[in-house]
N, CA and C of each residue as an Amber inpcrd file, in Angstrom:
protein
   651
  24.7750000   0.8430000   5.0670000  23.4290000   0.3520000   4.7490000
  23.4790000  -0.6130000   3.5640000  22.7600000  -1.7280000   3.7050000
  22.6490000  -2.6670000   2.5920000  21.8610000  -2.0350000   1.4490000
  20.8070000  -1.2820000   1.7780000  19.9770000  -0.6130000   0.7760000
  19.9750000   0.8820000   1.0470000  20.0510000   1.6660000  -0.0250000
  20.0680000   3.1170000   0.1150000  18.7800000   3.7660000  -0.3880000
  18.0080000   3.0450000  -1.1930000  16.7480000   3.5520000  -1.7180000
  15.6400000   2.6050000  -1.2820000  14.7040000   3.1210000  -0.4960000
  13.6730000   2.2830000   0.1350000  12.3100000   2.6980000  -0.3980000
  11.6530000   1.7740000  -1.0730000  10.3200000   2.0120000  -1.6290000
   9.3090000   1.1890000  -0.8340000   8.3170000   1.8770000  -0.2840000
   7.3110000   1.2190000   0.5530000   5.9520000   1.1940000  -0.1350000
   5.2310000   0.0980000   0.0340000   3.7800000   0.0900000  -0.1160000
   3.1930000   0.9070000   1.0340000   1.9220000   1.2840000   0.9410000
   1.3050000   2.1060000   1.9870000   0.3630000   1.2890000   2.8730000
  -0.7780000   0.8590000   2.3130000  -1.7950000   0.1490000   3.0910000
  -1.2730000  -1.2220000   3.5220000  -1.2880000  -1.4790000   4.8230000
  -0.8500000  -2.7640000   5.3240000   0.6510000  -2.8600000   5.5350000
   1.3760000  -1.8280000   5.1490000   2.8310000  -1.8120000   5.3040000
   3.2610000  -0.6910000   6.2340000   2.8690000   0.5260000   5.9170000
   3.1370000   1.6760000   6.7850000   1.9100000   2.0710000   7.5940000
   0.7480000   2.0180000   6.9670000  -0.4960000   2.4320000   7.6280000
  -1.4780000   1.2790000   7.7270000  -2.1340000   1.1670000   8.8750000
  -3.2490000   0.2390000   9.0400000  -4.5210000   0.9920000   8.6710000
  -4.9530000   0.8020000   7.4480000  -6.1070000   1.5220000   6.8890000
  -7.3590000   0.6570000   6.8370000  -7.2890000  -0.5610000   7.3450000
  -8.3360000  -1.5370000   7.0850000  -9.6960000  -1.1190000   7.6330000
  -9.7310000  -0.5750000   8.8380000 -11.0170000  -0.2010000   9.4330000
 -11.6900000   0.9070000   8.6350000 -10.9150000   1.8850000   8.1790000
 -11.5060000   2.9620000   7.3780000 -11.9570000   2.4580000   6.0150000
 -11.2240000   1.5260000   5.4340000 -11.6440000   0.9550000   4.1580000
 -12.9300000   0.1440000   4.3210000 -13.0210000  -0.6380000   5.3870000
 -14.2530000  -1.4010000   5.6250000 -15.4260000  -0.4570000   5.8610000
 -15.2030000   0.6050000   6.6180000 -16.2850000   1.5570000   6.8720000
 -16.7790000   2.1690000   5.5660000 -15.8570000   2.5050000   4.6620000
 -16.2470000   3.1050000   3.3840000 -17.0130000   2.1090000   2.5240000
 -16.5220000   0.8870000   2.4730000 -17.2020000  -0.1490000   1.6910000
 -18.6000000  -0.3910000   2.2310000 -18.7380000  -0.5900000   3.5470000
 -20.0380000  -0.9180000   4.1200000 -20.9960000   0.2600000   4.0850000
 -20.4750000   1.4820000   4.1810000 -21.3360000   2.6490000   3.9990000
 -21.9720000   2.6250000   2.6210000 -21.1540000   2.3880000   1.6090000
 -21.6840000   2.4050000   0.2480000 -22.5780000   1.2100000  -0.0340000
 -22.2230000   0.0520000   0.5060000 -23.0920000  -1.1090000   0.3310000
 -24.4560000  -0.8700000   0.9760000 -24.4660000  -0.2290000   2.1390000
 -25.7360000   0.0790000   2.8040000 -26.5660000   1.0400000   1.9770000
 -25.9290000   2.0570000   1.4210000 -26.6430000   3.0200000   0.5720000
 -27.2730000   2.3180000  -0.6280000 -26.5360000   1.3500000  -1.1790000
 -27.0380000   0.6370000  -2.3510000 -27.9640000  -0.5230000  -2.0380000
 -28.1770000  -0.8080000  -0.7460000 -29.0440000  -1.9120000  -0.3620000
 -28.3990000  -3.2740000  -0.5050000 -27.0710000  -3.3210000  -0.4420000
 -26.3350000  -4.5710000  -0.5970000 -25.8900000  -5.1070000   0.7700000
 -25.6140000  -6.4100000   0.8690000 -25.1340000  -6.9780000   2.1330000
 -23.7750000  -6.3970000   2.5370000 -23.5500000  -6.3590000   3.8560000
 -22.2990000  -5.8300000   4.4000000 -21.1700000  -6.8460000   4.2620000
 -19.9340000  -6.3460000   4.3680000 -18.7470000  -7.1910000   4.3010000
 -17.9980000  -7.1620000   5.6330000 -17.4280000  -8.3020000   6.0080000
 -16.6770000  -8.3980000   7.2550000 -15.2810000  -7.8020000   7.0810000
 -14.6200000  -7.5760000   8.2120000 -13.2500000  -7.0600000   8.1740000
 -12.3360000  -8.0330000   7.4350000 -12.5180000  -9.3200000   7.6630000
 -11.6660000 -10.3150000   7.0120000 -11.9010000 -10.3400000   5.5050000
 -13.1360000 -10.1790000   5.0780000 -13.4030000 -10.1220000   3.6410000
 -12.7200000  -8.9180000   3.0190000 -12.8440000  -7.7670000   3.6460000
 -12.2100000  -6.5620000   3.1080000 -10.6960000  -6.7290000   3.0940000
 -10.1480000  -7.3560000   4.1200000  -8.7000000  -7.6120000   4.1660000
  -8.2340000  -8.3740000   2.9150000  -9.0220000  -9.3510000   2.5080000
  -8.6390000 -10.1440000   1.3370000  -8.8670000  -9.4030000   0.0240000
  -9.7390000  -8.4080000   0.0460000 -10.0940000  -7.7040000  -1.1920000
  -9.1470000  -6.5580000  -1.5290000  -8.4170000  -6.0350000  -0.5460000
  -7.6050000  -4.8430000  -0.7850000  -6.3060000  -5.2140000  -1.5040000
  -5.7030000  -4.1970000  -2.1280000  -4.4010000  -4.3760000  -2.7560000
  -4.3270000  -3.9720000  -4.2050000  -5.4770000  -3.9150000  -4.8650000
  -5.4930000  -3.5800000  -6.2890000  -6.3460000  -2.3550000  -6.5990000
  -6.4130000  -1.4230000  -5.6590000  -7.1500000  -0.1920000  -5.8960000
  -8.5890000  -0.2600000  -5.4320000  -9.2150000   0.9290000  -5.3390000
 -10.5720000   1.0070000  -4.7900000 -11.6140000   0.3760000  -5.7110000
 -11.4280000   0.4830000  -7.0220000 -12.4250000  -0.1160000  -7.9100000
 -12.4630000  -1.6310000  -7.7330000 -11.2960000  -2.2380000  -7.6410000
 -11.2700000  -3.6870000  -7.4450000 -11.8470000  -4.0610000  -6.0850000
 -11.5620000  -3.2450000  -5.0640000 -12.1420000  -3.4760000  -3.7390000
 -13.6650000  -3.4290000  -3.8060000 -14.2050000  -2.4460000  -4.5040000
 -15.6630000  -2.3260000  -4.6000000 -16.2410000  -3.4430000  -5.4580000
 -15.5480000  -3.7980000  -6.5180000 -16.0200000  -4.8870000  -7.3900000
 -16.1570000  -6.1880000  -6.6100000 -15.1570000  -6.4940000  -5.7900000
 -15.2030000  -7.7280000  -5.0120000 -16.2160000  -7.6590000  -3.8740000
 -16.4750000  -6.4560000  -3.3780000 -17.4000000  -6.2910000  -2.2580000
 -18.8570000  -6.3640000  -2.6960000 -19.1310000  -5.9710000  -3.9300000
 -20.5010000  -6.0260000  -4.4550000 -20.8830000  -7.4700000  -4.7570000
 -22.1710000  -7.7830000  -4.7460000 -22.5890000  -9.1380000  -5.0980000
 -22.1760000  -9.5060000  -6.5130000 -21.9400000 -10.7830000  -6.7400000
 -21.5950000 -11.2630000  -8.0810000 -22.6980000 -10.8910000  -9.0630000
 -22.3030000 -10.5320000 -10.2550000 -23.2680000 -10.2070000 -11.2910000
 -23.4620000  -8.7280000 -11.5330000 -22.9060000  -7.8750000 -10.6700000
 -22.9880000  -6.4370000 -10.9110000 -22.1490000  -6.0800000 -12.1380000
 -22.7180000  -5.2780000 -13.0220000 -22.0250000  -4.9100000 -14.2400000
 -21.0450000  -3.7730000 -14.0260000 -20.2700000  -3.4930000 -15.0710000
 -19.2480000  -2.4550000 -14.9780000 -19.8300000  -1.0880000 -14.6320000
 -20.9890000  -0.7590000 -15.1770000 -21.5830000   0.5510000 -14.9100000
 -21.9330000   0.6930000 -13.4290000 -22.4980000  -0.3490000 -12.8500000
 -22.8400000  -0.3010000 -11.4260000 -21.5780000  -0.2750000 -10.5690000
 -20.5750000  -1.0490000 -10.9400000 -19.3120000  -1.0300000 -10.2020000
 -18.6930000   0.3590000 -10.2390000 -18.6810000   0.9810000 -11.4040000
 -18.1000000   2.3290000 -11.5230000 -18.8790000   3.3380000 -10.6890000
 -20.2060000   3.2300000 -10.7040000 -21.0400000   4.1750000  -9.9480000
 -20.8020000   4.0270000  -8.4520000 -20.7920000   2.7980000  -7.9800000
 -20.5820000   2.5590000  -6.5570000 -19.1590000   2.9210000  -6.1240000
 -18.1890000   2.6760000  -6.9940000 -16.8020000   3.0190000  -6.6690000
 -16.6330000   4.5200000  -6.5220000 -17.2130000   5.2880000  -7.4390000
 -17.0810000   6.7440000  -7.3750000 -17.6740000   7.2920000  -6.0880000
 -18.8330000   6.7710000  -5.6990000 -19.4740000   7.2410000  -4.4680000
 -18.6800000   6.8000000  -3.2470000 -18.1920000   5.5580000  -3.2600000
 -17.3940000   5.0700000  -2.1360000 -16.1030000   5.8490000  -2.0030000
 -15.4550000   6.1640000  -3.1220000 -14.1950000   6.9140000  -3.0820000
 -14.4120000   8.2900000  -2.4570000 -15.4880000   8.9560000  -2.8370000
 -15.7660000  10.2900000  -2.2860000 -15.9760000  10.2140000  -0.7730000
 -16.7130000   9.2000000  -0.3200000 -16.9510000   9.0650000   1.1200000
 -15.6580000   8.7220000   1.8400000 -14.8880000   7.8080000   1.2640000
 -13.6320000   7.3940000   1.8970000 -12.6550000   8.5690000   2.0070000
 -12.5490000   9.3670000   0.9670000 -11.6280000  10.5070000   0.9990000
 -11.9780000  11.4990000   2.1030000 -13.2480000  11.5430000   2.4730000
 -13.6750000  12.4530000   3.5370000 -13.5350000  11.8310000   4.9280000
 -13.2670000  10.5160000   4.9940000 -13.2380000   9.8130000   6.2900000
 -12.0080000   8.9170000   6.4390000 -10.9570000   9.1620000   5.6720000
  -9.8520000   8.2010000   5.6350000  -8.8460000   8.3370000   6.7670000
  -9.1230000   9.2340000   7.7270000  -8.2110000   9.3680000   8.8670000
  -8.8910000   9.0430000  10.1980000 -10.0920000   8.5080000  10.1650000
 -10.8410000   8.3160000  11.4050000 -10.3020000   7.1560000  12.2320000
  -9.9350000   6.0540000  11.5910000  -9.4130000   4.8830000  12.3020000
  -8.0090000   4.5040000  11.8420000  -7.5510000   5.1130000  10.7870000
  -6.2330000   4.8000000  10.2340000  -5.1270000   5.2510000  11.1820000
  -4.0850000   4.4500000  11.2750000  -2.9400000   4.7810000  12.1160000
  -1.6960000   4.1500000  11.4950000  -0.5410000   4.7030000  11.8320000
   0.7090000   4.0510000  11.4250000   0.9540000   2.8750000  12.3580000
   1.5310000   1.8270000  11.8300000   1.8590000   0.6750000  12.6540000
   2.9230000   1.0450000  13.6790000   2.8620000   0.4190000  14.8400000
   3.8230000   0.6840000  15.8960000   5.2480000   0.4540000  15.3930000
   6.1140000   1.4390000  15.6100000   7.4990000   1.3280000  15.2030000
   7.8120000   1.9090000  13.8460000   6.7850000   2.2350000  13.0520000
   7.0170000   2.7400000  11.6950000   7.6610000   4.1240000  11.7050000
   7.1730000   5.0170000  12.5540000   7.7500000   6.3680000  12.5670000
   9.2180000   6.3320000  12.9760000   9.5540000   5.4900000  13.9380000
  10.9550000   5.3490000  14.3380000  11.7920000   4.7880000  13.1980000
  11.2460000   3.8200000  12.4750000  11.9500000   3.2610000  11.3210000
  12.2280000   4.3380000  10.2830000  11.2130000   5.1480000   9.9720000
  11.3930000   6.1980000   8.9790000  12.4090000   7.2310000   9.4450000
  12.4030000   7.5180000  10.7410000  13.4040000   8.4370000  11.2980000
  14.8090000   7.8610000  11.1360000  14.9620000   6.5760000  11.4190000
  16.2680000   5.9350000  11.2940000  16.7440000   5.9590000   9.8410000
  15.8390000   5.7160000   8.9150000  16.2140000   5.7360000   7.5040000
  16.6380000   7.1310000   7.0670000  15.9180000   8.1310000   7.5380000
  16.2880000   9.5070000   7.2080000  17.6550000   9.8480000   7.7820000
  17.8930000   9.4550000   9.0330000  19.1780000   9.7350000   9.6730000
  20.3270000   9.0280000   8.9550000  20.0340000   7.8800000   8.3490000
  21.0620000   7.1360000   7.6260000  21.2800000   7.6620000   6.2170000
  20.4930000   8.6670000   5.8140000  20.6490000   9.2660000   4.4970000
  19.9920000   8.4980000   3.3760000  19.0530000   7.6290000   3.6960000
  18.3670000   6.8520000   2.6690000  17.3300000   7.6980000   1.9390000
  17.1060000   7.3720000   0.6790000  16.0100000   7.9550000  -0.0910000
  14.7790000   7.0880000   0.1300000  13.6650000   7.7030000   0.5230000
  12.4610000   6.9580000   0.9030000  11.2660000   7.4240000   0.0790000
  10.5520000   6.4680000  -0.4970000   9.3450000   6.7700000  -1.2650000
   8.2410000   5.8030000  -0.8950000   7.0100000   6.2240000  -1.1390000
   5.8250000   5.3710000  -1.0130000   5.2210000   5.2030000  -2.3980000
   4.9030000   3.9640000  -2.7550000   4.2620000   3.6600000  -4.0360000
   3.0240000   2.8270000  -3.7410000   1.8570000   3.3530000  -4.0790000
   0.5870000   2.7440000  -3.6850000  -0.3780000   2.6900000  -4.8610000
  -1.3790000   1.8160000  -4.7540000  -2.4560000   1.7790000  -5.7350000
  -3.6260000   2.6740000  -5.3590000  -3.5250000   3.4070000  -4.2540000
  -4.5140000   4.4420000  -3.9730000  -4.3710000   5.5690000  -5.0010000
  -5.4150000   6.3700000  -5.1250000  -5.3450000   7.5500000  -5.9900000
  -4.2090000   8.4580000  -5.5130000  -3.4820000   9.0290000  -6.4590000
  -2.2740000   9.7910000  -6.1480000  -2.5160000  10.8920000  -5.1150000
  -3.5960000  11.6280000  -5.2520000  -3.8790000  12.7200000  -4.3180000
  -4.0300000  12.1980000  -2.8910000  -4.7230000  11.0720000  -2.7360000
  -4.9160000  10.4960000  -1.4030000  -3.6020000  10.0020000  -0.8160000
  -2.7520000   9.4000000  -1.6520000  -1.4520000   8.9170000  -1.1780000
  -0.6140000  10.0800000  -0.6610000  -0.5620000  11.1420000  -1.4220000
   0.2230000  12.3080000  -1.0110000  -0.3380000  12.9200000   0.2700000
  -1.6610000  12.9970000   0.3670000  -2.2970000  13.5790000   1.5490000
  -2.0300000  12.7380000   2.8000000  -2.1970000  11.4290000   2.6920000
  -1.9800000  10.5610000   3.8410000  -0.5080000  10.5620000   4.2660000
   0.3940000  10.5300000   3.3100000   1.8210000  10.5440000   3.6550000
   2.2080000  11.8560000   4.3290000   1.7000000  12.9540000   3.8200000
   2.0150000  14.2470000   4.4370000   1.4680000  14.3090000   5.8550000
   0.2450000  13.7940000   6.0490000  -0.3940000  13.8640000   7.3630000
   0.3080000  12.9660000   8.3850000   0.6150000  11.7330000   8.0150000
   1.1400000  10.7670000   8.9820000   2.6610000  10.7610000   9.0730000
   3.3500000  11.1350000   7.9900000   4.8040000  10.9720000   7.9710000
   5.5800000  12.2680000   7.7940000   4.9150000  13.3400000   7.3570000
   5.6140000  14.6000000   7.1650000   6.7800000  14.4550000   6.2090000
   7.9390000  15.0060000   6.5950000   9.1000000  14.9700000   5.6980000
   9.9180000  13.6990000   5.8560000   9.3890000  12.7040000   6.5660000
  10.0830000  11.4160000   6.6520000  10.0220000  10.6560000   5.3250000
   9.0550000  10.9820000   4.4900000   8.9170000  10.3720000   3.1630000
   9.1420000  11.4590000   2.1230000  10.0770000  11.2330000   1.2130000
  10.4460000  12.2500000   0.2310000   9.4930000  12.2840000  -0.9490000
   9.1010000  11.1050000  -1.4400000   8.2760000  10.9890000  -2.6490000
   7.1000000  10.0670000  -2.3510000   5.9070000  10.4630000  -2.7730000
   4.7070000   9.6280000  -2.6370000   4.0170000   9.5540000  -3.9920000
   3.7970000   8.3470000  -4.4730000   3.2120000   8.1310000  -5.7970000
   2.0270000   7.1800000  -5.6660000   0.9030000   7.5940000  -6.2230000
  -0.2810000   6.7440000  -6.2580000  -0.7630000   6.5420000  -7.6730000
  -2.0050000   6.0630000  -7.8020000  -2.5950000   5.8360000  -9.1240000
  -2.6200000   7.1540000  -9.8910000  -2.0070000   7.1450000 -11.0710000
  -1.8120000   8.3620000 -11.8510000  -2.2250000   8.1110000 -13.2940000
  -2.9410000   9.0550000 -13.8880000  -3.3660000   8.9180000 -15.2810000
  -2.1550000   8.6960000 -16.1730000  -2.2700000   7.7260000 -17.0750000
  -1.1930000   7.4580000 -18.0120000  -0.1710000   6.4590000 -17.5200000
  -0.2760000   6.0350000 -16.2500000   0.6370000   5.0460000 -15.6990000
  -0.1550000   3.8160000 -15.2500000   0.3820000   2.6550000 -15.5420000
  -0.2600000   1.4200000 -15.0860000  -0.0210000   1.2350000 -13.5900000
  -1.0450000   0.7510000 -12.8980000  -0.9470000   0.5270000 -11.4570000
  -0.1070000  -0.7150000 -11.1690000   0.3340000  -0.8100000  -9.9210000
   0.9540000  -2.0600000  -9.4880000   0.0000000  -3.2310000  -9.7680000
   0.4900000  -4.3760000 -10.1950000   1.8780000  -4.8290000 -10.1560000
   2.7450000  -4.4240000 -11.3450000   2.2140000  -3.6450000 -12.2830000
   3.0950000  -3.1010000 -13.3170000   4.1460000  -2.2140000 -12.6350000
   5.3220000  -2.0690000 -13.2250000   6.4030000  -1.3410000 -12.5630000
   6.3750000   0.1720000 -12.7560000   5.3780000   0.6950000 -13.4680000
   5.3980000   2.1070000 -13.8840000   5.5470000   3.0780000 -12.7200000
   4.7490000   2.8910000 -11.6580000   4.7870000   3.8510000 -10.5540000
   6.0650000   3.7070000  -9.7290000   6.6090000   2.5020000  -9.6580000
   7.9100000   2.3170000  -9.0050000   8.9840000   3.0630000  -9.7800000
   8.9570000   2.9360000 -11.0930000   9.9630000   3.6090000 -11.9160000
   9.8240000   5.1220000 -11.8450000   8.5860000   5.6150000 -11.7470000
   8.3900000   7.0520000 -11.5620000   8.9820000   7.5020000 -10.2340000
   8.7300000   6.7490000  -9.1730000   9.2720000   7.1070000  -7.8600000
  10.7980000   7.1550000  -7.8900000  11.4190000   6.2020000  -8.5670000
  12.8790000   6.2070000  -8.6720000  13.3700000   7.4500000  -9.4120000
  12.6700000   7.8180000 -10.4660000  13.0700000   9.0350000 -11.2050000
  12.9270000  10.2710000 -10.3240000  11.8400000  10.3410000  -9.5730000
  11.6330000  11.5050000  -8.7070000  12.6640000  11.5600000  -7.5820000
  13.1450000  10.4070000  -7.1600000  14.2010000  10.3510000  -6.1460000
  15.5880000  10.5670000  -6.7390000  15.6400000  10.5800000  -8.0840000
  16.9330000  10.6470000  -8.7790000  17.8090000   9.4690000  -8.3670000
  17.1910000   8.2950000  -8.3280000  17.8780000   7.0760000  -7.8930000
  17.7090000   6.0030000  -8.9590000  18.6640000   5.0860000  -9.0150000
  18.5140000   3.9410000  -9.9020000  18.1760000   2.7040000  -9.0710000
  18.1200000   1.5600000  -9.7460000  17.6740000   0.3400000  -9.0610000
  18.7670000  -0.3060000  -8.2200000  20.0060000   0.0780000  -8.4540000
  21.0870000  -0.4750000  -7.6530000  20.9540000   0.0400000  -6.2180000
  20.9140000  -0.8650000  -5.2830000  20.7670000  -0.4790000  -3.8850000
  19.3560000  -0.1380000  -3.4770000  18.3750000  -0.4520000  -4.3490000
  16.9660000  -0.1720000  -4.0410000  16.2510000  -1.4600000  -3.6350000
  15.2110000  -1.3250000  -2.8250000  14.4120000  -2.4580000  -2.3760000
  12.9610000  -2.0250000  -2.2660000  12.0500000  -2.9640000  -2.5470000
  10.6180000  -2.6870000  -2.4030000  10.0790000  -3.4770000  -1.2120000
   9.2720000  -2.8140000  -0.4030000   8.7540000  -3.4140000   0.8330000
   7.2300000  -3.3600000   0.8110000   6.5950000  -4.5100000   1.0190000
   5.1400000  -4.5400000   1.0170000   4.5950000  -5.7130000   1.7980000
   3.2740000  -5.8330000   1.7790000   2.6170000  -6.8440000   2.6130000
   1.7510000  -7.8100000   1.8300000   1.8220000  -7.7910000   0.5030000
   0.8700000  -8.5930000  -0.2640000   1.5140000  -9.2240000  -1.4900000
   0.7340000 -10.1000000  -2.1260000   1.1670000 -10.7290000  -3.3660000
   1.3210000  -9.6940000  -4.4810000   0.5490000  -8.6270000  -4.4250000
   0.6860000  -7.5510000  -5.4150000   2.0640000  -6.8970000  -5.2990000
   2.5220000  -6.7120000  -4.0750000   3.8360000  -6.1010000  -3.8660000
   4.9540000  -7.0160000  -4.3390000   4.8190000  -8.3040000  -4.1110000
   5.8040000  -9.2520000  -4.6160000   5.8940000  -9.1870000  -6.1310000
   4.7480000  -9.1640000  -6.7960000   4.7360000  -9.0920000  -8.2570000
   5.2810000  -7.7540000  -8.7440000   4.9810000  -6.6760000  -8.0150000
   5.4880000  -5.3630000  -8.3890000   7.0080000  -5.3280000  -8.3440000
   7.5720000  -5.8230000  -7.2510000   9.0270000  -5.8590000  -7.1260000
   9.6450000  -6.7050000  -8.2280000   9.0540000  -7.8420000  -8.4840000
   9.5780000  -8.7340000  -9.5310000   9.5320000  -8.0480000 -10.8930000
   8.4220000  -7.3860000 -11.2010000   8.2820000  -6.7200000 -12.4940000
   9.2170000  -5.5250000 -12.6340000   9.5570000  -4.9160000 -11.4990000
  10.4640000  -3.7680000 -11.5170000  11.9300000  -4.1790000 -11.4320000
  12.1930000  -5.4640000 -11.2230000  13.5620000  -5.9300000 -11.1080000
  14.2130000  -5.5590000  -9.7930000  13.4080000  -5.5180000  -8.7210000
  13.9060000  -5.1500000  -7.4010000  13.7390000  -6.3050000  -6.4200000
  14.6220000  -6.3970000  -5.4200000  14.3730000  -7.3370000  -4.3250000
  13.1580000  -6.8800000  -3.5250000  12.5120000  -7.8250000  -2.8640000
  11.3110000  -7.5060000  -2.0920000  11.4400000  -8.0460000  -0.6750000
  11.0550000  -7.2320000   0.2800000  10.8970000  -7.6770000   1.6630000
   9.4060000  -7.6830000   1.9700000   8.9030000  -8.8110000   2.4220000
   7.4860000  -8.9450000   2.7640000   7.3100000  -8.7960000   4.2670000
   6.4700000  -7.8530000   4.6800000   6.2120000  -7.6560000   6.1040000
   5.0150000  -8.5020000   6.5150000   5.0600000  -9.0050000   7.7420000
   4.0380000  -9.9570000   8.1900000   2.9980000  -9.3290000   9.1070000
   3.0770000  -8.0100000   9.3260000   2.1010000  -7.3640000  10.2070000
   0.9300000  -6.7630000   9.4300000   0.8750000  -6.9490000   8.1210000
  -0.1100000  -6.2770000   7.2850000  -1.3550000  -7.0860000   7.0110000
  -1.8080000  -7.0470000   5.7450000  -3.1050000  -7.6060000   5.3740000
  -3.0340000  -9.0440000   4.8820000  -1.8380000  -9.6280000   4.8090000
  -1.6810000 -11.0280000   4.4190000  -0.8700000 -11.7600000   5.4860000
  -1.1310000 -13.0350000   5.6350000  -0.3800000 -13.8540000   6.5840000
   0.9480000 -14.2870000   5.9580000   1.8650000 -14.7200000   6.8160000
   3.1370000 -15.2480000   6.3110000   2.8850000 -16.4050000   5.3490000
   1.9210000 -17.2650000   5.6810000   1.6300000 -18.4110000   4.8320000
   1.1340000 -17.9720000   3.4590000   0.2670000 -16.9760000   3.4220000
  -0.2140000 -16.4660000   2.1360000   0.9250000 -15.8510000   1.3240000
   1.8210000 -15.1530000   2.0020000   2.9630000 -14.5490000   1.3180000
   3.9100000 -15.6220000   0.7870000   4.1350000 -16.6610000   1.5750000
   4.9920000 -17.7580000   1.1150000   4.3940000 -18.4270000  -0.1200000
   3.0930000 -18.6300000  -0.1190000   2.4240000 -19.2400000  -1.2710000
   2.5770000 -18.3680000  -2.5110000   2.6830000 -17.0480000  -2.3070000
   2.8530000 -16.1220000  -3.4240000   4.3100000 -15.9900000  -3.8580000
   5.2250000 -16.6600000  -3.1380000   6.6130000 -16.6670000  -3.5470000
   7.5570000 -15.8380000  -2.7030000   7.0860000 -15.3120000  -1.5770000
   7.9540000 -14.4990000  -0.7210000   9.0550000 -15.3550000  -0.1110000
  10.2540000 -14.7870000  -0.0310000  11.3830000 -15.5010000   0.5710000
  12.0740000 -14.6880000   1.6620000  11.8560000 -13.3730000   1.6670000
  12.4820000 -12.5170000   2.6760000  11.3900000 -11.8350000   3.4730000
  11.4180000 -11.9920000   4.8030000  10.3450000 -11.5050000   5.6600000
  10.8910000 -10.5850000   6.7420000  10.0310000  -9.6730000   7.1980000
  10.2940000  -8.8840000   8.3980000   9.0530000  -8.9670000   9.2710000
   9.2350000  -9.3640000  10.5250000   8.1070000  -9.5440000  11.4440000
   7.8110000  -8.3110000  12.2780000   8.6700000  -7.2930000  12.1940000
   8.4660000  -6.0520000  12.9290000   9.2590000  -4.9470000  12.2430000
   8.8830000  -3.6810000  12.4550000   9.7030000  -2.5930000  11.9000000
  11.1410000  -2.6270000  12.4050000  11.3380000  -3.0770000  13.6350000
  12.6930000  -3.1750000  14.1740000  13.5090000  -4.2220000  13.4040000
  12.8820000  -5.3580000  13.1160000  13.5600000  -6.3910000  12.3330000
  13.8150000  -5.9070000  10.9060000  12.8850000  -5.1350000  10.3660000
  13.0660000  -4.5860000   9.0210000  14.2630000  -3.6370000   8.9830000
  14.4060000  -2.8060000  10.0040000  15.5480000  -1.8950000  10.0750000
  16.8650000  -2.6750000  10.0590000  16.9440000  -3.7410000  10.8320000
  18.1770000  -4.5300000  10.8680000  18.4470000  -5.1540000   9.5060000
  17.4070000  -5.6050000   8.8360000  17.5730000  -6.2140000   7.5220000
  18.0490000  -5.1760000   6.5060000  17.4340000  -3.9950000   6.5330000
  17.8200000  -2.9360000   5.5940000  19.2320000  -2.4410000   5.8610000
  19.5850000  -2.4070000   7.1180000  20.9140000  -1.9270000   7.5030000
  21.9820000  -2.9430000   7.1080000  21.6580000  -4.2320000   7.3170000
  22.5540000  -5.2840000   6.8830000  23.8860000  -5.3230000   7.5720000
  23.9080000  -4.9140000   8.8230000  25.1780000  -4.8760000   9.5550000
  25.1600000  -5.9020000  10.6930000
């Protein structure tokens, strides 16, 4: 294997969560009497946590107090409905099985709240993922490297032979800040063109292609 430690983003990389995120956003916007957001708008807003998603979804001019109030309510609704439309991307479970069979250490590092990350990983991936890390008190979220470094410590792994895999400009910056190579997947929430503009140089167009790249044989 070219890489022995594999760190994944979650939303847009392993799981297609977009429909459930849009449902949560539009539910809360409706409750607050605000205009609805399209799937494409939500696609562009995700990547930096639920508060940022809600901030961008609310009309311009909403203050921090209103953003915090709407985010808390949206988070509670989303946590109760986050498995209704969410699914793993085709080929992901086979990829994770192959990585496990090859003896790789596998972790998920996400900007979702830590409890939700652990719950979703346990539900969709079981023991195919060893470590799941989300937004945690006292640690800076991606693109800061803190949660990546925590995942490496929990895996008892160093950065040699490690790679970060994601679907967004946030993931590219996270890998860069952590001193790791990055593979950008093109089936997620950003287009290849958007990823190239953000500086991506290594791409995988399918989980099967990603496996070949990680294997490096």
